[in-house]
Backbone bond lengths (Angstrom), bond angles and torsions (degrees), N, CA, C in turn:
res aa  C-N    CA-C-N  psi(-1)  N-CA   C-N-CA  omega(-1)  CA-C   N-CA-C  phi
1 X - - - 1.468 - - 1.525 109.51 -
2 X 1.297 116.70 137.68 1.458 121.37 178.40 1.520 109.09 -90.50
3 X 1.354 117.75 158.03 1.458 120.06 178.05 1.518 113.38 -53.42
4 X 1.361 117.17 -31.34 1.456 120.22 -177.90 1.519 112.35 -67.82
5 X 1.354 116.92 -19.92 1.456 120.44 -177.91 1.524 112.46 -91.17
6 X 1.341 116.57 4.15 1.465 122.61 -178.18 1.529 108.88 -122.07
7 X 1.336 116.78 132.29 1.464 120.04 177.04 1.522 109.94 -129.52
8 X 1.317 116.19 153.46 1.460 123.42 -176.39 1.527 110.10 -90.71
9 X 1.353 116.40 134.63 1.455 122.35 176.62 1.521 109.28 -130.14
10 X 1.336 116.19 152.96 1.465 121.76 173.64 1.521 108.35 -105.15
11 X 1.334 116.76 126.42 1.462 121.73 -178.27 1.530 110.09 -89.06
12 X 1.326 116.26 175.83 1.463 120.61 -170.25 1.525 114.04 -67.49
13 X 1.325 118.89 -20.37 1.473 119.06 176.56 1.530 111.47 -91.64
14 X 1.343 116.31 8.78 1.461 120.69 177.27 1.509 114.42 90.42
15 X 1.336 117.63 -6.95 1.458 120.14 -178.97 1.533 110.60 -91.86
16 X 1.299 114.50 153.57 1.454 120.81 -176.75 1.527 112.50 -80.74
17 X 1.311 115.17 154.08 1.450 122.67 163.29 1.521 107.12 -139.86
18 X 1.299 116.02 177.20 1.458 121.74 178.02 1.520 109.39 -119.89
19 X 1.312 116.01 147.02 1.464 121.95 177.56 1.514 109.14 -110.71
20 X 1.335 116.34 125.73 1.451 121.88 177.47 1.525 109.03 -92.23
21 X 1.330 115.53 112.67 1.455 119.44 177.60 1.527 111.16 -68.85
22 X 1.327 116.27 -29.50 1.464 120.37 179.86 1.522 111.50 -64.15
23 X 1.334 116.44 -43.61 1.466 120.37 -176.38 1.523 113.04 -100.79
24 X 1.338 117.27 -11.39 1.459 120.59 177.95 1.507 114.30 71.64
25 X 1.333 117.80 28.91 1.460 122.24 -178.20 1.531 109.83 -138.69
26 X 1.336 115.35 159.77 1.459 121.30 172.61 1.520 109.96 -92.43
27 X 1.321 116.25 157.86 1.465 121.29 178.63 1.526 111.62 -72.65
28 X 1.334 117.25 -22.64 1.464 122.13 -179.55 1.525 109.01 -140.53
29 X 1.315 115.15 173.10 1.463 119.95 177.07 1.523 110.40 -65.45
30 X 1.331 116.26 139.45 1.459 120.77 175.34 1.527 111.09 -69.29
31 X 1.327 117.74 -14.32 1.462 121.69 177.56 1.521 112.24 -79.00
32 X 1.333 117.03 -10.00 1.461 120.08 177.88 1.508 111.79 150.09
33 X 1.328 116.99 113.08 1.461 120.98 -177.58 1.525 111.46 -65.99
34 X 1.328 117.51 -55.11 1.466 120.42 -179.84 1.522 110.60 -66.32
35 X 1.324 117.24 -39.65 1.467 120.90 179.09 1.522 110.84 -57.44
36 X 1.334 116.68 -46.58 1.468 120.39 -179.92 1.523 111.30 -65.48
37 X 1.321 117.99 -47.52 1.460 120.89 -177.08 1.517 111.90 -62.05
38 X 1.317 116.94 -41.82 1.464 119.89 178.24 1.522 110.98 -63.75
39 X 1.323 117.04 -44.01 1.469 121.34 -176.56 1.529 111.16 -65.26
40 X 1.338 116.22 -49.49 1.462 120.67 -172.15 1.524 112.27 -79.02
41 X 1.314 116.80 -48.65 1.459 119.76 -169.52 1.532 113.82 -97.46
42 X 1.323 117.77 -37.90 1.464 119.56 -179.26 1.533 110.68 -83.41
43 X 1.332 117.33 -54.81 1.467 119.91 -176.51 1.528 112.15 -68.36
44 X 1.338 117.28 -51.46 1.463 120.69 -174.77 1.522 112.69 -82.52
45 X 1.331 117.43 -16.71 1.452 121.18 -177.98 1.511 114.23 -110.31
46 X 1.333 116.64 -72.97 1.463 120.80 -173.53 1.526 112.34 -64.27
47 X 1.320 117.45 -48.61 1.469 119.03 -179.00 1.515 111.86 -66.15
48 X 1.316 116.47 -34.85 1.466 121.24 177.11 1.527 110.72 -62.01
49 X 1.331 117.65 -45.97 1.462 120.65 179.63 1.522 112.24 -72.46
50 X 1.334 117.08 -31.24 1.461 120.77 -177.22 1.520 112.40 -66.75
51 X 1.310 117.75 -21.06 1.465 120.89 175.11 1.523 110.24 -63.56
52 X 1.339 116.52 -32.10 1.463 121.88 -175.32 1.517 113.60 -97.91
53 X 1.329 117.34 -26.51 1.459 120.06 -173.94 1.520 110.04 -153.43
54 X 1.320 117.11 137.15 1.463 121.45 177.90 1.519 111.89 -90.33
55 X 1.326 116.82 -9.77 1.465 121.56 177.18 1.526 107.48 -112.33
56 X 1.329 116.70 117.69 1.458 121.05 -171.08 1.529 109.85 -134.09
57 X 1.321 115.09 127.85 1.458 121.53 175.31 1.527 108.20 -101.67
58 X 1.329 116.76 121.14 1.471 122.55 -172.51 1.518 110.64 -115.33
59 X 1.328 115.80 136.43 1.452 122.84 170.35 1.518 108.17 -113.42
60 X 1.327 117.13 127.02 1.454 120.56 174.42 1.522 109.36 -108.49
61 X 1.328 115.92 123.56 1.457 122.16 175.44 1.524 107.76 -97.02
62 X 1.328 115.99 96.31 1.456 121.47 -177.67 1.515 112.53 111.23
63 X 1.341 117.34 72.63 1.471 121.77 -177.20 1.526 111.79 -61.95
64 X 1.332 117.45 -43.39 1.463 121.88 174.05 1.510 114.40 55.42
65 X 1.327 116.06 -121.99 1.467 121.61 -178.27 1.518 112.88 -78.16
66 X 1.341 117.41 -12.21 1.464 120.66 -177.81 1.518 113.59 85.66
67 X 1.332 118.12 6.63 1.462 120.29 -176.50 1.522 111.98 -63.49
68 X 1.328 117.97 -42.68 1.466 119.80 -179.20 1.528 110.82 -63.89
69 X 1.316 116.35 -40.60 1.465 119.98 178.49 1.520 110.89 -64.68
70 X 1.314 116.95 -41.39 1.462 121.02 179.71 1.525 111.35 -63.49
71 X 1.326 116.88 -47.07 1.472 120.49 179.24 1.521 111.08 -63.88
72 X 1.333 116.59 -35.30 1.467 120.27 177.72 1.518 110.78 -66.32
73 X 1.318 116.70 -41.53 1.465 120.71 177.46 1.531 110.74 -59.75
74 X 1.323 116.38 -46.80 1.470 120.95 179.82 1.527 110.43 -60.70
75 X 1.328 116.37 -46.65 1.471 120.69 -178.07 1.525 111.49 -65.96
76 X 1.324 116.39 -40.19 1.459 119.90 -179.86 1.522 111.55 -64.95
77 X 1.332 117.14 -41.37 1.462 120.55 178.58 1.525 110.83 -66.56
78 X 1.316 116.23 -39.18 1.464 120.62 -178.79 1.533 111.53 -67.63
79 X 1.331 117.01 -38.29 1.461 121.17 -174.98 1.528 113.90 -97.17
80 X 1.319 117.13 -2.53 1.459 120.04 -179.56 1.519 112.78 70.27
81 X 1.336 117.10 36.03 1.459 121.13 179.02 1.525 110.19 -88.06
82 X 1.314 115.91 151.36 1.456 121.65 173.30 1.524 107.45 -103.00
83 X 1.331 116.59 111.26 1.463 121.30 -171.58 1.530 111.08 -120.25
84 X 1.325 114.57 132.41 1.461 121.73 168.23 1.520 106.24 -110.20
85 X 1.326 117.08 116.69 1.472 122.52 -169.90 1.524 109.83 -116.49
86 X 1.332 116.04 120.77 1.458 121.91 177.73 1.520 108.88 -118.63
87 X 1.331 117.04 126.60 1.464 121.69 -176.97 1.523 110.26 -119.89
88 X 1.326 115.93 131.29 1.464 121.70 175.85 1.519 109.66 -100.44
89 X 1.317 116.65 136.96 1.464 121.00 176.42 1.517 108.96 -152.97
90 X 1.314 116.30 129.11 1.468 120.82 179.34 1.521 111.89 -94.10
91 X 1.336 117.32 -31.80 1.467 121.38 -176.22 1.525 109.78 -127.85
92 X 1.337 117.32 82.46 1.469 120.84 -176.30 1.523 112.50 -66.90
93 X 1.318 114.61 149.88 1.457 121.93 176.92 1.530 110.14 -81.73
94 X 1.326 115.65 161.14 1.458 120.70 176.66 1.518 111.71 -84.19
95 X 1.318 117.00 157.49 1.467 120.76 -177.48 1.522 112.05 -66.13
96 X 1.324 118.51 -28.87 1.465 119.66 175.82 1.517 110.38 -62.04
97 X 1.316 116.95 -39.95 1.464 120.91 177.46 1.524 111.27 -67.89
98 X 1.310 116.85 -41.40 1.471 120.86 179.89 1.529 110.81 -64.05
99 X 1.308 117.44 -42.98 1.464 121.01 -177.08 1.529 112.52 -71.62
100 X 1.328 116.73 -14.17 1.467 119.69 177.09 1.530 112.29 -81.67
101 X 1.334 117.57 -12.99 1.464 121.78 -176.73 1.529 110.70 -78.93
102 X 1.334 116.54 147.44 1.471 120.43 -173.62 1.526 114.01 -105.65
103 X 1.329 117.77 22.22 1.463 120.50 -174.45 1.527 112.98 -60.59
104 X 1.320 117.72 -52.22 1.463 119.51 -175.18 1.526 110.97 -65.68
105 X 1.317 116.94 -32.99 1.464 121.05 178.43 1.531 111.14 -65.96
106 X 1.336 116.78 -47.36 1.466 120.16 -176.01 1.520 113.24 -78.29
107 X 1.320 117.10 -24.10 1.462 119.62 177.31 1.526 111.43 -74.77
108 X 1.335 116.63 -14.62 1.463 119.74 178.27 1.508 113.39 79.15
109 X 1.323 116.24 20.37 1.461 120.56 -179.90 1.534 108.25 -122.76
110 X 1.299 117.50 73.10 1.457 120.39 -178.40 1.525 111.99 -58.11
111 X 1.337 116.34 -31.36 1.461 120.21 -176.43 1.520 112.42 -68.54
112 X 1.329 117.88 -18.80 1.463 118.47 -178.63 1.521 112.11 -88.66
113 X 1.306 117.68 0.23 1.458 119.29 177.21 1.525 110.69 -59.43
114 X 1.319 116.20 -35.75 1.467 120.38 178.40 1.521 110.22 -63.24
115 X 1.327 116.57 -44.81 1.463 120.81 178.96 1.528 110.49 -62.56
116 X 1.321 116.44 -43.21 1.456 121.05 -179.37 1.532 110.87 -59.91
117 X 1.323 116.46 -44.90 1.468 119.91 178.35 1.527 111.22 -66.62
118 X 1.335 116.75 -38.78 1.461 119.97 179.75 1.526 111.48 -64.32
119 X 1.329 117.50 -33.52 1.461 120.27 177.28 1.522 110.20 -58.48
120 X 1.323 116.00 -40.96 1.457 120.30 -178.10 1.521 112.92 -82.46
121 X 1.310 117.20 -29.15 1.464 120.67 -176.73 1.523 112.96 -90.31
122 X 1.318 117.86 -12.16 1.464 121.03 -177.49 1.524 110.89 -64.65
123 X 1.321 115.96 155.61 1.460 122.17 -179.62 1.530 110.44 -67.67
124 X 1.312 115.09 139.87 1.459 119.97 176.60 1.525 109.72 -67.50
125 X 1.324 115.52 136.17 1.459 120.71 176.93 1.503 114.95 75.78
126 X 1.329 117.18 11.49 1.470 121.10 -179.36 1.530 109.72 -120.80
127 X 1.334 118.47 110.71 1.469 120.30 179.05 1.527 111.27 -60.41
128 X 1.336 115.84 141.59 1.457 121.74 179.68 1.516 109.09 -135.95
129 X 1.320 117.32 130.95 1.460 122.66 179.41 1.523 109.31 -89.79
130 X 1.328 116.43 117.28 1.462 121.26 176.85 1.522 111.85 -91.49
131 X 1.317 116.08 -10.73 1.463 122.78 171.71 1.524 105.36 -162.06
132 X 1.315 116.85 -179.99 1.468 119.70 179.35 1.517 111.82 -68.34
133 X 1.345 117.79 -13.26 1.467 120.14 -175.72 1.528 113.53 -127.64
134 X 1.335 117.68 12.40 1.469 119.77 179.66 1.521 108.88 -133.90
135 X 1.345 115.23 105.81 1.453 122.11 179.65 1.529 108.50 -105.77
136 X 1.322 116.93 124.90 1.458 122.78 -172.68 1.526 110.94 -120.38
137 X 1.329 115.17 137.07 1.463 120.16 173.48 1.527 109.03 -144.26
138 X 1.315 116.88 134.64 1.463 120.76 173.52 1.523 108.50 -115.36
139 X 1.319 114.89 144.92 1.460 120.71 -176.78 1.526 109.73 -125.42
140 X 1.315 116.09 130.84 1.459 122.09 176.62 1.527 106.81 -83.59
141 X 1.320 114.74 81.20 1.463 121.15 -168.21 1.521 109.86 -145.62
142 X 1.318 116.26 139.33 1.459 119.78 177.58 1.515 110.34 -77.28
143 X 1.305 115.88 148.03 1.455 121.04 179.25 1.519 111.07 -65.62
144 X 1.330 116.63 -34.94 1.467 119.89 -179.10 1.532 112.20 -64.44
145 X 1.339 116.53 -29.17 1.466 121.10 -177.57 1.532 112.46 -90.57
146 X 1.314 117.59 -8.17 1.466 121.15 -174.48 1.517 111.49 -66.03
147 X 1.341 116.04 130.44 1.457 122.42 174.94 1.524 108.56 -144.27
148 X 1.307 116.63 122.63 1.468 120.63 176.69 1.521 107.55 -161.78
149 X 1.315 117.07 134.74 1.454 120.96 -172.80 1.526 112.03 -100.65
150 X 1.323 116.12 130.29 1.475 123.73 167.24 1.529 112.99 46.96
151 X 1.320 116.85 51.93 1.462 120.94 -174.93 1.519 114.56 -114.98
152 X 1.341 118.64 -16.87 1.461 120.59 -168.75 1.529 112.01 -126.24
153 X 1.341 113.59 150.25 1.461 121.51 176.17 1.521 111.88 -98.88
154 X 1.327 116.68 -22.11 1.457 121.66 -172.86 1.526 109.90 -150.68
155 X 1.327 115.64 134.11 1.463 121.40 176.15 1.516 109.17 -118.61
156 X 1.327 116.00 127.08 1.460 121.85 168.14 1.531 106.63 -93.68
157 X 1.313 117.32 109.50 1.461 118.93 178.20 1.517 108.23 -97.59
158 X 1.331 115.76 103.30 1.466 121.56 -172.41 1.520 111.56 -129.08
159 X 1.336 115.43 39.31 1.458 120.12 174.46 1.523 109.82 -72.30
160 X 1.335 115.97 163.34 1.461 119.55 172.74 1.528 109.62 -57.70
161 X 1.320 116.77 157.41 1.465 123.29 -173.81 1.528 111.98 -58.50
162 X 1.346 116.79 156.42 1.474 120.62 -177.37 1.517 114.58 -54.38
163 X 1.321 118.02 -35.97 1.464 119.23 -179.06 1.523 111.91 -71.50
164 X 1.337 117.58 -21.71 1.464 121.50 -179.84 1.526 111.97 -88.32
165 X 1.331 116.47 -42.30 1.471 121.50 -179.63 1.523 110.28 -133.72
166 X 1.320 118.27 70.81 1.472 120.62 -176.14 1.520 113.71 -59.81
167 X 1.337 117.15 -26.10 1.464 119.88 -178.69 1.528 112.83 -65.02
168 X 1.346 116.97 -20.64 1.466 120.76 -179.72 1.525 112.77 -88.75
169 X 1.318 117.33 -1.39 1.466 121.66 -176.38 1.528 111.66 -117.66
170 X 1.329 116.52 23.88 1.454 121.52 179.84 1.529 111.12 -84.31
171 X 1.321 115.62 158.68 1.467 120.75 -179.72 1.527 111.36 -59.13
172 X 1.330 117.76 -35.67 1.461 120.29 -179.13 1.525 111.79 -61.84
173 X 1.341 116.96 -36.45 1.463 121.14 178.10 1.523 110.34 -65.85
174 X 1.321 117.06 -46.94 1.465 119.98 -176.63 1.522 112.24 -74.49
175 X 1.320 117.00 -24.82 1.460 119.45 172.65 1.522 110.36 -65.13
176 X 1.340 116.69 -42.09 1.467 120.49 177.12 1.519 111.52 -65.48
177 X 1.338 116.75 -39.91 1.456 119.72 178.15 1.523 111.15 -66.39
178 X 1.326 116.87 -39.23 1.475 120.75 176.04 1.530 109.93 -58.17
179 X 1.333 116.33 -45.91 1.461 120.25 179.83 1.517 112.18 -64.57
180 X 1.335 117.48 -28.72 1.468 120.29 -177.84 1.523 112.86 -76.10
181 X 1.325 116.84 -15.44 1.465 120.84 -179.38 1.524 111.46 -84.50
182 X 1.321 115.29 147.01 1.454 121.39 168.63 1.523 109.28 -78.37
183 X 1.339 118.52 163.80 1.465 119.85 175.68 1.532 111.26 -54.22
184 X 1.308 116.73 137.95 1.464 125.06 -175.64 1.524 112.42 72.76
185 X 1.328 117.17 9.57 1.453 120.32 176.90 1.522 111.44 -68.12
186 X 1.339 115.57 155.33 1.466 122.06 -171.51 1.524 110.54 -126.08
187 X 1.331 116.18 142.95 1.463 123.46 171.09 1.523 107.94 -119.35
188 X 1.331 117.03 132.15 1.467 121.34 176.08 1.522 109.53 -125.13
189 X 1.328 115.63 145.38 1.450 121.60 178.98 1.517 110.08 -157.13
190 X 1.329 114.80 158.07 1.463 120.84 178.33 1.524 111.96 -73.53
191 X 1.324 117.68 -20.44 1.467 122.27 -172.85 1.525 110.99 -75.76
192 X 1.332 116.09 141.01 1.469 120.81 178.20 1.526 111.41 -136.43
193 X 1.320 117.65 21.81 1.459 120.57 -179.37 1.529 110.84 -64.71
194 X 1.329 115.44 143.60 1.452 120.50 -178.01 1.519 113.16 -60.42
195 X 1.332 117.37 -43.69 1.461 120.88 -179.84 1.526 110.83 -62.21
196 X 1.319 116.57 -39.10 1.470 121.18 178.40 1.525 110.57 -63.65
197 X 1.316 117.89 -45.18 1.467 120.27 -178.92 1.527 111.15 -66.55
198 X 1.325 117.37 -33.54 1.463 120.04 175.92 1.526 110.76 -66.47
199 X 1.337 116.37 -35.85 1.467 120.03 176.61 1.523 110.91 -64.21
200 X 1.332 116.49 -43.27 1.463 119.85 177.78 1.527 111.32 -58.48
201 X 1.314 116.73 -45.04 1.468 120.70 179.60 1.522 110.86 -65.05
202 X 1.315 116.90 -37.14 1.463 122.23 -179.19 1.526 111.66 -59.56
203 X 1.345 117.09 -37.49 1.472 119.71 -176.80 1.527 112.22 -91.71
204 X 1.344 117.96 -0.32 1.460 119.74 172.20 1.514 116.95 120.72
205 X 1.329 118.78 -6.50 1.460 120.68 -179.34 1.533 111.95 -73.02
206 X 1.312 115.67 148.58 1.453 122.79 162.36 1.529 106.55 -91.10
207 X 1.308 117.48 136.32 1.462 121.37 -169.23 1.518 111.55 -120.28
208 X 1.329 114.43 136.95 1.466 121.95 179.77 1.526 109.05 -129.99
209 X 1.321 116.75 131.06 1.469 121.81 175.07 1.522 108.61 -92.14
210 X 1.323 116.63 127.20 1.457 122.75 178.58 1.524 109.68 -116.80
211 X 1.319 116.20 161.56 1.457 120.50 174.83 1.522 109.41 -59.98
212 X 1.315 116.10 134.25 1.450 120.42 -177.75 1.516 112.83 -83.85
213 X 1.329 116.56 171.40 1.465 121.49 175.09 1.526 109.41 -72.22
214 X 1.325 119.15 173.16 1.466 120.76 177.71 1.530 111.55 -49.98
215 X 1.332 115.01 133.04 1.453 120.31 179.99 1.509 114.73 92.81
216 X 1.342 117.08 -10.10 1.462 121.37 178.45 1.530 109.49 -131.11
217 X 1.319 115.85 134.43 1.467 119.62 -178.76 1.525 111.10 -71.77
218 X 1.344 116.16 -38.67 1.464 120.10 -175.85 1.521 111.17 -138.77
219 X 1.329 115.51 161.82 1.456 124.95 167.72 1.533 106.29 -133.73
220 X 1.316 116.65 179.31 1.474 119.89 -176.11 1.520 111.40 -126.68
221 X 1.349 113.85 135.90 1.465 120.44 167.43 1.528 106.99 -124.71
222 X 1.320 116.33 131.40 1.454 121.38 -179.02 1.518 109.30 -130.24
223 X 1.315 117.42 152.07 1.462 118.30 -178.55 1.523 110.90 -142.77
224 X 1.326 113.62 160.01 1.463 122.66 -177.43 1.512 109.92 -97.42
């Protein structure tokens, strides 16, 4: 995607998101970018797993603006978690677009702006420690090609919606993600479509419907 195909929007909680003209979707809910990310990925994912383990290996499918990674870093530092974070992204955004976002300003953590920029500026495929307990790596890799066995405790599935990128919501993709999880591993996503949940069950996941963020009745948590 070229910069011209991406535009900046302000969501209902005052935080920014981006709109992809190519796919006709926003990167986050228009009801609130930070609100949605905290509800789906931090509350239902990271905090849920942190009850059982202080050491958590996370895979993010869809790095995008980096908001989920940033919120995870903040939460991990606050709770004393040891996190290994791997993010997949096929079409990275430009730094001009990243610097236009107001996440660090509205979160009240001006000091993490450096970390946020480093997440985007870091070398692809090269792990980088942002603290003694937060190891970050981003990979310029398609979700369809991803293969890794029994490596993760938690998956943030944050791809564009099924109607925008149906190829990322196929059974073959979720079968690979299932294999990448350790026993008792968890996948969380904003999507709650019936066909999607049937696909998760087909490849072996146990599926749970949770209350969704503002603007959505439900979200999904699945586990191995």
